[in-house]
C-alpha atoms as a printed R data frame, in Angstrom:
    type eleno elety resid chain resno       x       y       z
1   ATOM     1    CA   MET     A     1  18.502   9.971   2.432
2   ATOM     2    CA   ILE     A     2  16.717   7.151   0.640
3   ATOM     3    CA   ASN     A     3  16.278   4.121   2.858
4   ATOM     4    CA   LYS     A     4  13.818   1.277   3.291
5   ATOM     5    CA   GLU     A     5  12.009   2.966   6.162
6   ATOM     6    CA   VAL     A     6  11.132   5.972   3.978
7   ATOM     7    CA   ILE     A     7   9.877   3.650   1.246
8   ATOM     8    CA   ILE     A     8   7.859   1.553   3.719
9   ATOM     9    CA   THR     A     9   6.224   4.712   5.067
10  ATOM    10    CA   ALA     A    10   5.225   5.636   1.508
11  ATOM    11    CA   LEU     A    11   3.916   2.130   0.787
12  ATOM    12    CA   LYS     A    12   1.687   2.317   3.855
13  ATOM    13    CA   GLN     A    13  -0.275   4.980   1.948
14  ATOM    14    CA   VAL     A    14  -1.253   2.430  -0.725
15  ATOM    15    CA   PHE     A    15  -4.414   0.526   0.120
16  ATOM    16    CA   ASP     A    16  -5.887  -2.466  -1.617
17  ATOM    17    CA   PRO     A    17  -9.131  -0.945  -2.999
18  ATOM    18    CA   GLU     A    18 -11.060  -4.021  -1.843
19  ATOM    19    CA   LEU     A    19  -9.690  -4.067   1.729
20  ATOM    20    CA   PRO     A    20  -9.186  -1.372   4.388
21  ATOM    21    CA   VAL     A    21  -5.515  -2.344   4.819
22  ATOM    22    CA   ASN     A    22  -2.355  -1.000   3.194
23  ATOM    23    CA   ILE     A    23  -0.170  -3.221   1.018
24  ATOM    24    CA   TRP     A    24   2.715  -3.257   3.511
25  ATOM    25    CA   ASP     A    25   0.579  -4.565   6.383
26  ATOM    26    CA   LEU     A    26  -1.153  -7.001   4.051
27  ATOM    27    CA   GLY     A    27   2.262  -8.533   3.413
28  ATOM    28    CA   LEU     A    28   2.174  -7.944  -0.332
29  ATOM    29    CA   VAL     A    29   5.670  -6.432  -0.424
30  ATOM    30    CA   TYR     A    30   8.373  -9.105  -0.479
31  ATOM    31    CA   ASP     A    31  11.530  -7.083  -1.128
32  ATOM    32    CA   ILE     A    32  12.828  -3.541  -1.533
33  ATOM    33    CA   LYS     A    33  16.186  -2.996  -3.195
34  ATOM    34    CA   ILE     A    34  17.789   0.444  -3.393
35  ATOM    35    CA   ASN     A    35  20.610   1.163  -5.824
36  ATOM    36    CA   GLY     A    36  21.496   4.828  -5.703
37  ATOM    37    CA   ASP     A    37  18.412   6.689  -6.924
38  ATOM    38    CA   LYS     A    38  16.712   3.549  -8.253
39  ATOM    39    CA   VAL     A    39  14.324   1.279  -6.388
40  ATOM    40    CA   LYS     A    40  13.220  -2.240  -7.224
41  ATOM    41    CA   LEU     A    41  10.071  -3.385  -5.439
42  ATOM    42    CA   THR     A    42   9.149  -7.064  -5.494
43  ATOM    43    CA   MET     A    43   5.571  -7.736  -4.527
44  ATOM    44    CA   THR     A    44   2.643 -10.068  -4.964
45  ATOM    45    CA   MET     A    45  -1.140  -9.949  -4.784
46  ATOM    46    CA   THR     A    46  -3.549 -11.814  -2.558
47  ATOM    47    CA   SER     A    47  -4.658 -13.806  -5.601
48  ATOM    48    CA   PRO     A    48  -3.442 -14.291  -9.179
49  ATOM    49    CA   THR     A    49  -6.935 -13.266 -10.281
50  ATOM    50    CA   CYS     A    50  -6.861  -9.953  -8.383
51  ATOM    51    CA   PRO     A    51  -8.720  -7.502 -10.638
52  ATOM    52    CA   MET     A    52  -6.884  -4.542  -9.105
53  ATOM    53    CA   SER     A    53  -3.297  -5.799  -9.510
54  ATOM    54    CA   GLU     A    54  -2.270  -3.270 -12.178
55  ATOM    55    CA   GLN     A    55  -3.786  -0.391 -10.214
56  ATOM    56    CA   ILE     A    56  -2.121  -1.456  -6.947
57  ATOM    57    CA   MET     A    57   1.262  -1.849  -8.643
58  ATOM    58    CA   GLN     A    58   0.941   1.589 -10.257
59  ATOM    59    CA   MET     A    59  -0.036   3.204  -6.951
60  ATOM    60    CA   ALA     A    60   3.010   1.611  -5.278
61  ATOM    61    CA   LYS     A    61   5.264   2.850  -8.064
62  ATOM    62    CA   ASP     A    62   3.806   6.357  -7.868
63  ATOM    63    CA   VAL     A    63   4.243   6.802  -4.100
64  ATOM    64    CA   ILE     A    64   7.846   5.591  -4.271
65  ATOM    65    CA   LYS     A    65   8.628   7.789  -7.273
66  ATOM    66    CA   ASP     A    66   7.295  10.795  -5.306
67  ATOM    67    CA   ILE     A    67  10.073  10.375  -2.719
68  ATOM    68    CA   ASP     A    68  12.769  13.020  -3.163
69  ATOM    69    CA   GLY     A    69  15.892  11.598  -4.740
70  ATOM    70    CA   ILE     A    70  14.285   8.604  -6.459
71  ATOM    71    CA   SER     A    71  14.483   8.709 -10.246
72  ATOM    72    CA   GLU     A    72  13.388   5.221 -11.235
73  ATOM    73    CA   VAL     A    73  11.067   2.585  -9.764
74  ATOM    74    CA   ASP     A    74  10.738  -0.951 -11.038
75  ATOM    75    CA   VAL     A    75   7.830  -2.969  -9.634
76  ATOM    76    CA   VAL     A    76   8.097  -6.716 -10.141
77  ATOM    77    CA   LEU     A    77   5.072  -8.941  -9.556
78  ATOM    78    CA   VAL     A    78   5.840 -12.471  -8.351
79  ATOM    79    CA   TRP     A    79   3.721 -15.437  -7.362
80  ATOM    80    CA   ASP     A    80   6.356 -17.439  -5.532
81  ATOM    81    CA   PRO     A    81   6.091 -17.657  -2.633
82  ATOM    82    CA   PRO     A    82   2.336 -17.450  -2.828
83  ATOM    83    CA   TRP     A    83   0.670 -14.960  -0.513
84  ATOM    84    CA   ASP     A    84  -1.293 -16.281   2.443
85  ATOM    85    CA   LEU     A    85  -2.822 -14.837   5.609
86  ATOM    86    CA   SER     A    86   0.324 -15.501   7.646
87  ATOM    87    CA   LYS     A    87   2.122 -12.712   5.742
88  ATOM    88    CA   MET     A    88  -0.179 -10.041   7.219
89  ATOM    89    CA   SER     A    89   0.938  -7.879  10.116
90  ATOM    90    CA   GLU     A    90  -0.856  -7.946  13.443
91  ATOM    91    CA   ILE     A    91  -2.312  -4.538  12.533
92  ATOM    92    CA   ALA     A    92  -3.875  -6.014   9.382
93  ATOM    93    CA   ARG     A    93  -5.253  -9.004  11.278
94  ATOM    94    CA   ILE     A    94  -6.903  -6.694  13.800
95  ATOM    95    CA   GLU     A    95  -8.274  -4.409  11.065
96  ATOM    96    CA   LEU     A    96  -9.767  -7.392   9.230
97  ATOM    97    CA   ASP     A    97 -10.950  -9.011  12.484
98  ATOM    98    CA   LEU     A    98  -8.881 -12.151  11.935
99  ATOM    99    CA   THR     A    99  -7.327 -12.328  15.411
100 ATOM   100    CA   GLU     A   100  -9.926 -14.823  16.643
101 ATOM   101    CA   MET     A   101  -8.888 -17.268  13.914
102 ATOM   102    CA   GLY     A   102  -5.462 -17.844  15.443
103 ATOM   103    CA   TRP     A   103  -3.595 -15.943  12.753
């Protein structure tokens, strides 16, 4: 069965090429909507000038599309709300050694 947990597990395989953290733990994914066999992913980047944005979006689309039962994936890039460090998981903060900064 297609559910958000299956999609989140897939998204944790997608890493920002410039950071050793996956896009889920970085907090780049804002919303996942499932409608039958179609998925709409709303996400952002750490910066509007991210040189890898197209690649990251395509990787996210590919891992979701590889899930059995999903026929269509729409990835929407948004800038509002803007990404900031507070959106990262505790795992990401530890991986990036940001725990000492009070995040």
